[in-house]
N, C-alpha and C positions, 0 to 999 in steps of 0.2 A: 454736433449732429452725428459725426462719425463715431464718437464714443458711445452715443446713445444706441446707434445701430449695432455696434459691437456687443453692448450689454444685452440688447434684445436677442441677438443671435446666440449669445452664450447661455442665456436663460432658456431659450427654446431647446438648445442642444442638451442642457442639463435635464430638462423636463422629459425629453424623448429618451435620454439615457436611463432616467429613473423608471420610466414606464417599461422599457425593455428589461431592466433588472427585475422589476416586479413580475413580469411575465415569465422570465427565466426561472425565478425562484418558485413560482406557482407550478410550472411544468416539472421542475425538479422534485417538488413536494409530492405532486401527483404520481410521478414515476416511482418514488420511494414507497408510496402507499400501494401502488399496483404490484410492485415487486414483493412486498411482504405478504400480500394477500395470496399471491401465487405460491409462495413458500408454505404458507399455512395449508393450502389445498394439497400440497405434496406430502406433508408430514402427518403423523398420528397426533391429533391435537388433544392436549389436556386442558380443558376449559378453565379459565379463571373464574372464581366466584365473584358475585356482585360486590362483596366486601373487599376483595382484592382489587377489583377495578376501581372502586371508590378511593381506596388507599393510594393507588398509583396516580390517579387523576389529581387528588389533593396534593400529593407530594410535588408533582411537576408544576401544577398551577401556582404553588407557593414560590417555586424557583424562577419560572419564566413568565408568569402572569397570564397564562392561557391554558385551556384544556387540551390535552394531548390524546391521540388514539392509543389504545392499549394492545394493538396487534403485535408489536415487537415483544412485549412482556409475555404475552401468551405463547408466542413462537419459541422464545428461548426457554421458557418454563417447560414447554412440551418436549423440547430437544434434550435438555440437560437435567431436568427435574429440579432445578434450582429456582425458587421464587424469590424475587427481589423487586422493590420499587425503583431501584437504582439503575436498572437497564436504561441505556440511552437510546431512545427511538431514533432511527436513522433520519427521519424527516426533521426532527429537532436538531440533531447533530449538524445536518447540512444547512438548515435555514437559520439557526440561532447560535451555533457554537463555533464551528471550525474556522469560519472566516472572521470571527471576532478575535479568536486566539491567534490566527495566522493572517499575515498581510497579503491578501490575494493579488494585488497588482504586481508584486515581485515574485509570486509563486512559480510561474512557468519558467521564468528566466533562471531562478535559483535552482530549480529542479531539473534543468537540462543536463542530462548525463554527459554531454560533450564538454561541459564546463566544470566537472567535478575537480579538475586539477587546480582550479582557482582557490578552493578552500579545503581540499582534501589531498593535496599533493604528497603529503608525508604518510598517507594511510594506505595499507595494503588493499589493492583492488585488482580485478581481473586486468590482464595486459590488453591494452587497446591497440588494434592494428590499423583501423581506418575510421575516421570520423566524417560524417557528412553534415555540414552546418549550413542551412538555408541553400542547399544545392551545391555548396563548395566542398571540395574534398581536402582532408588534412591527414598527414601522418605525423603523429605527435603534434607539434605546433607549426609544422611546415606545410604550406599550401602545396597540393599536388594535383595532377590532372586525373580524370577518371581512368585513363589508360594506366597511369601509375598505380592507382588504387586497385585496379583489376590485376595488375602484375603482382602486387603484394599478396593477393588472395589466390593466385594462379594455381599453385601446388601446395596446398596446406590442408591438414586434417582438423576436424572439430573446431569450426569457427561458430561463434554465436552472433547473430544479428538481431537487433531490436530497435524500436523507435527510441529516440533520445528525448522526446518531449512529452508525448501523450500515450505512452504504453498503458494498457489496461489489463491487469490481472494475468500477465504472462501470455495472453492469447496471441500476441504478435511476435513472440520470441521464436526464432528458427535456428536450428543447429544444422550446419552443412559442412561438407568437405569438398575439395576441388582437386581434380587431376587434369592438368593442362587447360585450366580455365572452365571446366565443365563439372557440374554437380552430378548430372546423370546424362543419359543419351539424349534427352530432349531439352534439358535446362542448363544454361550456362550461368556463370557467376554474374555476368552482365544482366541476365534476366532477373536474378535475385535482387540485384541493386535497383533495377528499374521497378520491381514490384514494391519496394519500400519508398520510392520517390526521392524524398529528401528528409533531412533531420533524423538520422539514425546513426548507430554506432556498431562497429564490428570488433569483437574481442575474442581472445583465445578462450576455449572452454576450460573451466576450472576443474582441477583434480581435487576432489574433496577428501576429507579425513576418512579413514577406514571405518571409524565408529559411526559416522553419519551415513556411510554407504550401507551399513547394516539395516538401516530403515528402508531404503530402496536404492539399489545400485544404479539404476538408469537415469534418475533425476538428481539435480542438484538440490538437496534438501536444505532449506534455509530456516533461519530463526528470525521471526518478526518480533521486534521490541517496540513497544509504545512508550514514549517518554514525554514527560510534561515539565516545562520550565516555569518556575515562579521566582521572579527576581534572580538571585544568583545560584539558586539550587535547582537541580534536575532530579525529578522523581521517575522511577521506573514503575509504570502502571501495570504492565504485564509483559509476558513473553510467551510466544507459542512457537512450536516447531511445525513447519509445513512440509509434508511428505508426499511425494509423487506416488501414483499407483503403479502397479507392476508393468514394466515395459514403457511407461510414459516418461517424457523428458521434462515436464513442467510440474511444479509442486503445488501451485495455487489451488485453494479450495474451489474457487469459481471456475477453474479450468480442469476440475476433476480430482484434485489432490485432497488430502485430509489434514486437519489441524489438531494438534494436541497441546494442552496447556502445560507449561513448565513451572515448577515450583521455583520461584526466584531465590529462595533461601538455600536450596541445595543443588539446583541445576538438573533435577531429575523430572521426567514426565510424571505428572500427578497420577493419571489413571488411564484414560482412554482418548480416542480421537473421534472427530466428527467429519463426515463427508457431505454428501448431497442431502437435501431436506428429507428425502424418503428413507435414508439409511438410519439404522439404529446406532447405538454407541459401538465403536470399533476398538477392540482390545488388542488385536494383532495387526501388523502391517500385511500387505498383500504377499510379502515374501516370508511371513511367519514370525517376524520379530515381535516379542512381547513388549508392549508399550509401557505398562506400569513400572515405574522406577527406572526406566531407561535413562542412563546418564548422558547429558549433552556435553561433549568435549569442550574444554576451555570456556565454559559458560560465564564464569566470573570475569574473564577478560572481555567477553562480549558486552556485558552490562557496563563495565568501566569505560569501554570504548564509546558506547552509545551516549553516556553522560558527557564525556569529553567532546564528542562531535556536536552534540546539541548546542553547547555554548558557542559554537562557531556560527550559528544561524540565528541571530538575534531577532529577526522578523517573524520567527515561527515558534510558538509556544507549545504546540503539540505535533509530534513527528512520529511517523512509523519507519523504523529502520529494518532493512533486510541484510542479514549477515549470513555468510557460510563459514565453515571451518575448513581451511586448506589442508593438504596432505601432511603438513608439518605440525598441524594443531594450532595454527594461528587464525584468529578471526579475520575475515576478509569482508569488507563492505561491498555489497552489491549495488544498493541504491537507497535513497531516502524518499519518503512520500509526504507530500505537502498537505494532503487531505486524506489521511489513511483510513481505510475501512476498519471497523471495530470488530474484533474477534470475540464476540460475546457468547456465541454458542459454546466454544471451547473453554473460554476463561470464566465467563460470568460477567457481571457488570463491569464495563470497561474502565471506569474511573474509580471503582471500589470505594474505599472510605473517603476519598477526596472528591466524590461526586458533587457535593454541595459547594465546596470551595471552588472547584473548577467552573461549575456552571454560573455561580454568582459572580465570579471574576469576569467570565466571558460576557455576561449580560451588562456589565459596566463599561465594556469596550464598544467602540464604534464598529458597525458591520461594514467590512471592507469589500463585500461581494460586488457591489456596483460601482466602486470607486474607479474613476478614470485617471490613470497615472499621468 
């Protein structure tokens, strides 16, 4: 009797979990649709022809067995003037691809910035001052009190605090300095820590390479690399440089920055950058630097490092890497992304010539979005 009750309970829990997962996926899908419609309203639209729409629908129906909306193809075509059936619609990427390629139950734990030491201990990264893990404070691997954490930050310039688990597009990144435990006349370091609650990391601000500073001196301008693993080989799908606007501290496109595609063969910016949906192509940065053919320092080292690091994360087949170049010209890993956004405005189709191979492989895998670990 007890085993029967347990089985009924387990089946009920699985049924409820499946329904919740379906609801979450539906809401995520609808959110993606609403977001792309808003972007289309903001940009100058170049309409797709009926023939182009039919070609796109037929291409993706063959790959995933269902009809897809063509909003994303029209949006990217309108922004960068490149037509392709291979653009990956965000709703398809989220619902059919990313968590077939990546094992979601382990995603949050692996992506916790406070545990990068576990698998990237030998890699150059920003120096960490304080970690907050589930409300507990650590200096290096040593547990400390909040008072000790405050003392570490008491008299220090240019500290960076950000969430360690669920940061989104750099919006929660804050740079602050402290004199005697105060950030300004009204705000103390304790206030800053209280604002973040728990699960965050405090690091020293990185001094970037002078070449990267030419793009914008106030922001840490980073290189986003999208890599894909198939068996023992790692492919670099694309790389873009993310550049902050004049006077801004954050470089992310969704936080106001601009993205420019990098030619992975020579490490130079191909042509131009893209910002908000309403902006045209950007050929100079806000500080006047010409983007076309601008060389990214140590770019070959960045790509080699991305390939090496990807092999350390066997549960994840597609990864977005964020690197900067330090003042000595060395690639420095900032973070990795378990479900990276795709920079298709700047680069073009995210998966390029591997689109069919990647999507077909993903569709043969189990969807791990709703798996209970």
